[in-house]
N, C-alpha and C positions, 0 to 999 in steps of 0.2 A: 436831203432836205429834212429838217426836224419835223416830227409829226404834229407839232403845235404851230407850224407856219400858217398864218391866216390865208384866207382866200384872196385872189387877185381879180379885180374888176377892171375891164379896159374897153375903150371904144376904138375900133380898128376900121381902117378904110378897106374897100374891096380889094385893094392892091396889097394888103397885108401890112400897111404902115400903122403903127400905134399912134393914135391921136392923143389919147390921154389914158391914164391908168391910176389905180389906187390900191392900197394894200401891198402885201409882199415885202414890206420893209425896204422898198427902193431897189430890190434885186431884179435886174432886167431879165435875167434868165428864167424868171418865173413864168414868162410866156415865151415858149420856144418857137422856132420856125415850124416845127412839126405840128404844134398846136394851132398856129395860124393857118398852116396849109389845110389841116383837117377841118378847121372852122369854115374855110372857104368852100370845101367840098360838101360839108354836111348842112349847108344853109337850108332853112325851111323854105317851102314854096310861097308862103304868105307871110306878110309882116305880122309881128305879134306872136307868131308861133315859135315855141322854144324847142330846140333839139338838144340832145346831150350825147356825148361820146367820151371815150377814154383815150388818153394820150400821155405818154411820159409819166405813168403812175399817178395821173390826175384825172379827175372827172370834170369835164368841161360842159358848160351850158351856153348856147348861142342863139341869138335871134337878130333880126334886122329892123331898121326903121321902116316907115311906110314907103319911103322913096327908094329904098334899096341901096343907099349910098354908104351906110356904115353898118358895121357888125358890133353888136354889144356882146361881150364875151365875159363869162365868169369862170375862173379856174380854181377848183377846190382840191386840195390834196386828198388822196384816198384815205389816208389815216384819219382825217377829220370826218369823212363820211362814215368810216367804219367804227369810229370811237363809240357811238351809242350802242352799236351791236356788241362790241367787246365788253362794254360796261354791263350790258344786259346779261351776256353769257357769264361774266364774273359773278354778278348778283345771283343768277340762276344756279351756278355751281355752288356758291356759298350757301344758298338756301337749301339745296339738296343735301349738302354735307351736314348742315345743322339738323335737317329732317332725319337723316340716317342715324345721327348720334342720338337724337331724341327718341327715335323708334327703338334703338337698341336698349337705351336706358329704361324706357317704359316697358319693353318686352321683358327685360330682366326683372323689373319691379313687379309686373303683373304675373309672370310665370313662377316667381319664387314660392308663393303659397301652394301652387299645384305641384311643383317639384318636391316641396317639403312633404305634402300629403302623399304623393306617390311613393316617395322614399320611406315614409312611415308605414304605409300599407305593405310595401315589399318587405320591410324589416320584420314586421309582426308575422306576416304569412310564412317567411322563410324560417323563423324560429319556432313555428308551431310544432309541438311534439306530441300532440294528441292528449296532453294532460293539462296544459295551461289554458283552460277553457274560460278563464276570467280576463284574459288579455283582449278585450274588445277594442275595436278601432274607433277613436273619437276624433272626427274631423268635421269641418263645416266650410265647404267651398261653394255651395250653391251650384254644383255641377253634377255630372254623372258619377263622379268619384264618391259623392255622398251615398248614392244608391249601392255602389260596390261595398262601401263600409257597412251599410245597413244589412245587405245580404250576407256578408261575412259574419256579422254579429248574430244574425238569425241562425246561420249554420252552426255557430258555436253552441247556441242554446239548444238547437235540435240534437247535436251530438251529445251534449250533456244529458238531455232527457233520455236519449237512447242508451247511454252508458248506465244511467240510473235504473232503467228498465232491465238491462242485462244483469245488473247486480242483484236486483230483486228476483229475477228469474233464477239466477245461480243459487241464491239463498233458498228459494223454494225447492230447487232440485236437491240441495243438501238436506233440507228438512224432510223432503219426501224419502230420500235415501235412508235417513235416520229412522223415520217412521216405518219404512219397509223392514228395517232390521228389527225394530221393536216388535212388529207384528209377527216376526218369525220366531220369537221367543217361545219355545215349548208349545208349538201348535198341536203336538200330539195329545196334550191334555184336553184340548177342545174335541179332537177327533174321538178320543177314548170316551169322553163324556157323552158325545152324540151316539156313539156305538152302544153305550149302556142304556140310553133312553130308547134307542132303536130296539134293543133286545126286550126291554120292558113292554114296549108297544106291541111287539110281535107276540109276547106271552099273553097280553091282554086281547089279542086278536083285533087290534085297531089298525086295519090296513091303511086307512087315510093317514094316520099318524106315521106309519112306517114309510109311506111314500113321501110325506113331507120331510121327514128326517133324512131320508136318503138324498133327496134333492138338495136340501140345505147342506149336507155334508159334502156333496160333490161341488156345489158352488164355493164352499169354503176352501176346499183343496185347490180349485182352479184360481180363486182370487189370490191366495197366498203364493202358489206356484213356486215355492222355494225362493222367493224373493226376486224372481225374474220379472222383467217388465214386459216381455213378449211371450206369447203362447201360440201354439198351433191353431190354425183356423178350426180344426176339429174340436179342440178344447174350448175355444171361444163359443162355438155353437152349442156345445154341451152345457156351458155355463148359462147361456140364454135359455136353453130348453129346460134346465132345472128351475130357473127363475119363473118361466111361464107355467111350469107344473105347480109350483107353490102358489102362484097367483090364481090359477084355476081352482085350487082347493079353497083359497080365501074367497073367491068370487065365483061361486058355483053357477054354471050355465051362462056366465057373462060372455065368454068368447071361446073360439077355437083358433088354433094356430097351425101353421104349416111352414116347414123349413125345406128349402131346395138349395142344393149346392153341387158344384162340379167336383167329382171325386178326385180329379187330378190336382186340386189345389188344397186339399184338406190338411196337408202337412206344412203348408206355407206359414211362416211366423208373422204375426201381426201384434200390435199393442193390445194388451188384454183389457177387457171390460169396456169396449167401445160400442157394443150392440145393446147391452143390458139397459143403459140409460135411455136409449131410443125406444125400446119396447115398453119400458116403464112409463114413458110419457104417453104412449099409445093407450095404455090401460088407465092411467091416472087422469088424463085430460081428454083423450079421444073418446073414451067410453063413459065419461062422467055422467052423461045424460041418458045412458042406456041401461037396461036391465038384462038384456040377452041379445043374441044375434051378432055379437062382435066377431070380426075376423082379423087375424094378424098373419101376414106372410113375410117370411125372411128369405130373401133370394140372394145368393152369392155366386159370382162368376168372375172369370178373368177376361179382360178386354184391353188390347193394345198396351200391355205391360203394366196395367193397373188391376187391382182387385176392386171390384164393384160390389159393395154391400148395400142392399136395398131392403128397407123395412116399410111395409104399407099396412094401412088399416082403414076400415070403413066407418070410422067414428066421426065425431063432430069436426066441422071445418075450422081451421085455425083463423084467428083474427088477423087481419092484414098487417097490423103493426107488430104482432108477435112473429109472423112469418118473415117480415122484413128484417127484424132484429136477428133472427136465427140465421138467415142467409148472409148477413153482413158481418157476423162475428169473426169469421176466419180472416178478415182483412183488417182487424183491429189489433191493438197491443194487448198484452196479457191483462193489464189492469182493467182496460175497457171491456174485455171479454168477461172477466169475473163480475163486473158491475152491470152487465147487460140486463140481468134479471135479479136485481137486489132483493125484492120481496114480491115477485110477480110469478105467476104460474107459467109453465111452458118451457123451462130451459136451464134450471140450475145444473142438473146432471149433464145436459148437452154442453154447457159452458166448460165443465170439467173435461169432457171428451175433446172439445175443440182446443183447449189449452194444451192438452197432452199431444194431440196431433200436430199442433203448431211447433211444439218443442221438438218433436221427432222428425217431421217432414218439412218444416218451414212453409214455403208457398207451393210445395209439390203435391198437396192434397186438396180435396174439395168436398164440402158438405153442402147439400142443397135440399131444401124442402119445397114441396108443392102440395097445394090443398084445394080440392074441388068438391062441390056439393054432390056431384054424380058419382065420383070414384073414391072420394076420401082423401087421405093424406099419405104422401110418399116421402120418405127420407132416403137420400142417396149419398153414400160416402165412397169416394174414390181415393185409394191410397196406392203408392208405388209397390210393386211386388218384389223389387230388388232388395236383397238382404241389407245392403249398405245404403238404403235410400233415405237416410236421415239427412237430407239436404238442409243447409242453413238458410 
């Protein structure tokens, strides 16, 4: 039967005889004996109540009159009943297909800027050679990718500033090497001159002048040290001792000093002239308000692979801001270290020492100041004892 065949409506006797019917385009077989039989079996208990059943691929609805003499029968093809469901499923499938197509198109449209941005970031980063520091990432997606680009650009600027700092440091090293060579030019002339002055002072019986010239001559020899950057700890302490002797002559009765050192480390090489600026600050600033009674102690020992050089004095207490700057210098860049004390007391010589120690040991050294009313000021320098300890 064609799926568009209309429903059949009939009035049937209890014996299964069709009294009248309509629909079905006059086709008797629309109501089969099977349908009539099942209609008689499925009749409702009460009049007006409708029952339904399936027979011969049709859906049948049956009820009786109030006297129970006739059966009112409606026969509907299943295709007619299922047509709305099929139409709904077709509409649903079409809607889903359109939705998938729209989602794919929108996804491609929306993701294109992100794919383009990611591709650009990947291309710039993969071509970075350490020199093209001006190739910054320029994107605007209002997403986390923007933060990646900003961080990358900041990294480029930081690398650029570090490279500039390294260039300046290298230039300073070259200048210092040149100056070192210049200072070596005919130092014997200075020694001979000092020897002549020394002889004249001895002839005049001026023992103070003799002592002063001897100390100055020793300081000069150790300072030049044939152009070497390192000297033995013994020579470094001799340099400090000569300086303190000269200062005692200049500042009579101002201070006394004491030097203690372990004999086993006297020949260890260290950067030269790292103690003299420290003891100079003790005299220049620690004893600025004193006329006498000053004490300076230099104590050097080995501890856990480090050489510990400690200089203490009983002078004035350091101002907190000066103390903080001194202790923070070793963690700064070269330019910041040099500018830590532009025109202020307390550390130009120390800045020079910290710069040289940074160049030599990197982060493997430490310089620390402490200052108290009761005990005075202590400067502690810790440097590696290994000969090749110039860590970067």
